[in-house]
N, C-alpha and C positions, 0 to 999 in steps of 0.2 A: 371357773376351774374346769379342766378337762376331765373326761371320764373314758375309761376303756374297760372292755369286758373280754375275758378269755373263756370260751366254752370248751372245756376239756372232756371229750367223750372217749372212753377207753373200754374195750372188751376184755374182761378178765380171763385171758387165755393162758396165763401162767408163763408167758414167754417174756424174757428180759429184753432190755434195749433202751432206746431213748427216742423222744420226740422233740424236735427243735422248731419252735415257732419263729416266724419272721420278726425281725426287730421292729419295734414301734418307736416313734419319735414324738416328744411333746415339749412345749415351752411352758415353764411354770409348773405348779403343782398339778398332780393328776390323781384322781380316785380310781383305784384298780379293783375290779370285781372278778373273782375266779369262781366259775361254775363247774362243778365236778359231776360227771355222770359215768359211773363205773357199771357197765352192763354185765350182769352175771353170765358166766359161761362155765367152763370146766373147773375153774378155780375161783377163789374169793379174794377180794382185797381185804387184808387184815390190818395194815398200817399205812400211814402216809406221813412223810416228813416234809415240812414246808420251810424252805430257806428263802429269805429276802435279804439282799445286801443291806447291812447296817442294822438289822433287827435280830432278835434272839430267834434261833430255829424253833419250830413248833413240831410236836409229835402228836399225831392223832391215831387212836386205835379202835378197832371194832365199831360199835355203834356211835362212837364220838367222831368218826370221820365226817367232816362237813360236806354238804352239797354246795354250799356257797360260802365264800370267804372274801372279805373286803378290807382294804387298807389304803392309806394315802402316801404317795411318794412326793417328796419335795425336791426342788432343784438344789444343787450343791451351792455352798456359800463361797467356796474358795477357787472355783473354776467355772468356765462357761458351760461345759457339758459333761455329763457323767453317765456311764453305762451301769444300769442296775440289772442284776440277774435275779429272776424269780425262778426257783427250782422246786418242783414237787416230785419227791421220790415215792412211788407207789410200790408197796411190797405185797406180793401174793402169798397164799398159804403154802406154796411149794418153795418158799424162800427166794424166788426170783424177784427182781425189781425192774421197774422202768422209770427212767428219769425224764421228766417233762420240763423243758427249759424255755423260759419266756424272757428274752432280753428287751429292756426298755431304756432308751436314751432320754434323759431329762436335761433340758437346757434352761438357762436363766430366762426369765420373761423378757419380752422385748416391747418396743413401742407398739407393735402390732397387737399384742395381748393387752397392753395397758389401755389402748384406745378402742378395744373391742372391734377390730376389723379395719384398722388403718390400711389404706391402699394408696399407691402412687397414682395420681391423676395425670401428672405431667412432670417431666424432669429434663434438665439439660445441663451440660458442662458449662462453666463460666470461667473467664480468663482472669484468674486471681493469682496470688503469690504461689500457692501450692498447686501443682498440676493434679487434677483429679477432683477439684472442688465442684460440687453439684448444687444447682438450685432445684429444689423439689417442691411440688405442690401436692399435698397429701389430703385425703378425704377420709373422715370417720364420722359415722352417724349423721351425715348431711352437713357437717362442718368442714370448712376448708382450712388447712394449716399450711402456711408458707415456711419453708425451712431452707437455710443455706447449710449444706453439709460440707464441712472442710475435709480435706484429705485425712486429717488426723484428729478432728474434733467436730462437735456439733454446736452450732450457735443459733440462737433464736433472737438475738439482739435486733431491735428495730429502731430506725431513725424516723423521726416525724417530719422533718423538713431538711432537704439537702439538694445539692446539684446532682442531677442524674448522670452517671458515667456509663451504665449499661442498661439497655432497655430490653426487657423480656416480655414477649407477647405469648399469650396462651389462649387456648380455645376451650369452649365447654365440651365436656366429655360425658356421655351417658346421662344427659339431661341435668347435670349438676350446674346450678346457677353460680357463676363465678363473680367475684367482686375484686376490684383493685385493692392491693394492700399498701400499707405504708412502705416507703423505700427501705431497703436492707443494706447495711454497710458491710463491705467485705474486709478481709484482713489487709488489703492495700489501700484502705480508706476510699475505695470506689463505692458508688451507690448503685444498687439495682432497684429499678422501679418496675413493678408488675402492672401491665395493662391488659385489659380484656377486649 
């Protein structure tokens, strides 16, 4: 699970306005930590309202204003990516307020997060039924995964013995030891054989 921390430092000068943080982007669930440091000045911070999309607003007053606040954001179930706004409204004793806005984009987890560091070692387009099919060799935690990515679907079906129609040659990258894989059948019933 990812983690992110916002260090919010604010001089209690009694002047209203807003602070907008740059948007942060995450795949999958993320633990968010908010660290508040309200430096005393001519005025005091007397209240803080905390708004997080999809959660009940929280109101803190006086000595109950936290210096640290944490929660977990989860990816949406009905769409690929969602924008979550975190907003802290800080209210001074002169009734002025400042809005601190922290946007976070949360996307559904991907193969990259599932395999903890999946990366493309080699890839090339292959001549199959759908233009855009790609043969990819992926590496994660020292393991090599061969995948044929169709233009509109992903297939990991393997053939154990067949006549070879397409020959794919790959080379070792970054010291990764490669081994030949079983042939892969394409959507046109052609067979790809990987050789090293």
